[in-house]
Residue, then its C-alpha position, 0 to 999 in steps of 0.5 A: m416567331n420574331t427574335k424579340k418574342m423568342k428572347l422573351v420566351k427564353l427569359t420566362r423559362i429561365m425565371g421559371l426554372v429559378m423559381a422552381v429551384l428556390l421553391f424546392t430548396n425552401c420546401h426541402k429546408k422546411g421538411s429537413s431533420p435536425a442534426p443528430e444528437l446523442s450523449a451518454s454520461p459518464s462514459q466510465i463507471s466503477l461500482p464497489a465490490e460490495g455492490g451499489t448503484a450508479e446513474i447514466t444520463i442519456n440525452g438526444n433527439a431520437k429514440w434510443s436503446i441499449s442494444n446489448a443486454a446487460p449481464s445478470w449481475l447488472q440491472l438497468s432501470q430502463s433499456s430504451g427511451n425517447s428523445g430528451n434527457t433520461t437518467i438510468t439507474l444501474t444496480a449491482g449486487a456484491n461481486g463474489s466471483g474473485a475477479t473484477r467484472s466489466v461490461s460495455l453498454a452500447v447506446n444506439a439511437e435511431n438517428g444513427q448515433a451510438r455511444r458506449v459506457m464501460v461499467t466495471q466492478g471489483a471483487t470481494m471474496y470474503p465477508s465483511y468483518n466491519t460489523s460493529p463500526k464505532a463513531a470516529d474518536s480523535a481524542g488523544m490521537s496525535t498526528a504522525v509528526q507528533l507521534a514520531s517525536k515521542f519515540k527514538l530508538g526501536w526494537n524488533i521482536g523478530n522470528t517470533m509472532e511471524a514464525i510459521g507454525g506458531e510463536t515458538a516455531w523458530g526457536n524463541p520462547l513465548i514473549t513475556e511482559s518481563y522481556v518487554k520491560a527488559v527491552k525498555q530498561l535498555g533504553f528502547t522506546a518503541i517495539r515492532i512486532p512482526c506478525a503472521w495472520n494468514t497462517h492463523v486463519d481457521n477458515k480459508a474460505t472466509a479468511h477468519i482469524e483464529q480467536s486464540w491467535m487474535n487474543r495472544v497478539k492483543e496480549v503481547v501488544g498490551y505488554c508494550v502499551n501498558n509499559g509506555l512503549y510505542v508499538m508497530l504491528n504489521i502483517h509480516w511475510d506470512g507465507g508471502w501471500l501479499e509481498n510476493n504477489i505485487s501484480k495486476l493478475k493477483q491484485d483483486s484476490v490479494s486486496a480482498k484478503q488485505k481488507a478481510l484481515w485488517e478489518q479483523i485486526a483493527t476491530s480487535m485492537r481498536d481500543f488501544d490508544e495512540h501507542l499502537m500503530f498499524a503497518s500495512a505489510n513488510e517487504p513488498a516485492a515491488d521494483n518498478a512503477e507498475k508494481m508500485g501502483v499495485l502496492a499503492l492499491y494494497h496500501q489504500t485497501f489497508i487504510d480504508a479497512v482500518r478507518s472504516t472500523g472507527g473509534r480510535n482507528s479513525h485517527r490512528v497512525l498508519i505505516l506504509q512500506g516503500p517498494n522492497t522497503s528500499a530507501t532508493l526505490t522508495a525515493d524513486l517510485m513512491n511519488t504519492l501516498p494513498k488517500d486518507p480521510a484522516p489528515d497527517r496520520l501516515m508514515v513511511e517505512v524502509h529497511n536497511y541492511t546495506p551492504s547485505q554481504f557485510c550485514f547478514l550474508n553467512e556464506d559466499v554465494s554466486w553474486g558475492k562474497m561475505v564482507y567482514y570489514w566496513g567503514s573507511g577506516n576499517h578496511s583489512t590489509i590481510e583479507t582485502d577480498r573481504n572489504p566492501t565494494y559498495g554501501e559504505e558511509s556515503a551511500h547511507i548518507a545519500d539514501f537518508e538525504k533522499i528519504k529526508t527530502k522526499f518525506v520527512d521534510k514534507g511532514i511525513p515521518v519515516l521509520m527504518g523498520e528493520y536494520g542490523a549488522y551482525r558478528r561472525d565471531g561464533s560462526a563457521h567463518v571467523p574473520k582473520e582480523l576478528a578485532l577489526h571485524n567487531t570494530s566494523v560492526d560496532y561502527w556500522i551500528t552507531f553510524v547508521t543509527k546516528e545518521a538516520l536519527a539526524r535526518g528524522i528517520k526512526p530506527f528499529w533494530w532487528d533482533t531474533g535473540g542475538a543481543l538480548d537473551r529471551q530465556n532470562n532477559t539478560v544482554k548477550d551482546q553488550r557491544t551491540i547494545d552499547a553501539l546502538l545507544a551511542g548512535a542514539k545519543 
């Protein structure tokens, strides 16, 4: 074969190979599978504790299935499907297990794709007590700012309705309407009723409140409302079931009890007008952001429970306690309030016993000694170790300013739901400069009352029978009453 023919043969072979490659490539393209697709939306679902439904939308280009079977508490309308768009309905009954439950649903497709959907459900431990909800009624129900403008100086009926063992268990007599009238006659326009509830249930399994106790609390509230006083009714310490359990470990069971109790309280008290305010708790032991998050959940449960009962409760003013009811912690940690379907109906509560060594400490302890004197002009030169080392005028003003800026200036009223400083003239520890001590107490009361009110913070004096005698409704400590009224001028 000559050289020219050899070149022609080689060229022909090369062209044949090129054509073969092109033909193979083209055939491969025509017969290839499309890019695998699979989606499952949403990727996270939260079902209500009372039970309910939710939907998952699955979209893909291959057959799919949910490989791990759902638990018995969760039903799926289908667990497999073909390519295209498919909507699955998830259904769960009430979660009475006492703890949150969850499952991760794995969606697997024949094209090798996989997606996961996390389904969680909170727990309910008690029956619903919202058995007779009424239509919302906003008639005559003021906003929080409007309501706060209608009262000025408040009074606590302490160590009574919150006493473990009953109303008289801590040494005070039964509350009478004449006592309430005496409080009003002194110049107070609002009353706080610290109240226990969990210690008055007749069935722990259902958290049902004794009807006799509910009736008695309602009677006392009536004494106040019928005499034109504004009332703050709370769940007080009550054995510490809420305020000592601000933790993620306890949040399900505590929230369930909060719901059960407030549904009952709110339903029973629903027909009172705007004079009655509900307060979620007392002094919740929260001192960091994580605990504040749990406390916010308890407050949200409270709001939802009260609002669900309808009627005037749909627009009643509700009061939320800051962490530790500390002004400092509340300003630092209470950055948002829970959602409320009724706009502008929330207040915030803090307490004030600063410095505690002066206000109520009745013996020297490891972390500090009793303080007898208070205020820049009232320090003792004889008992210098009984002068305060913190918590004087500037500290109070700083806290009040923080609270004013954080809440009051934004249209969220603040109540100083407890405050007080008490005399030691009848105690085992009598100050050497007794007159200066009494002057210090008077000054603290007037100063704190005045400076709080000046910043729109409404004060409620804590009294357990020391200032007003509950046996005969006469004043026992006129200096305290005078100091309070002086601060409220």
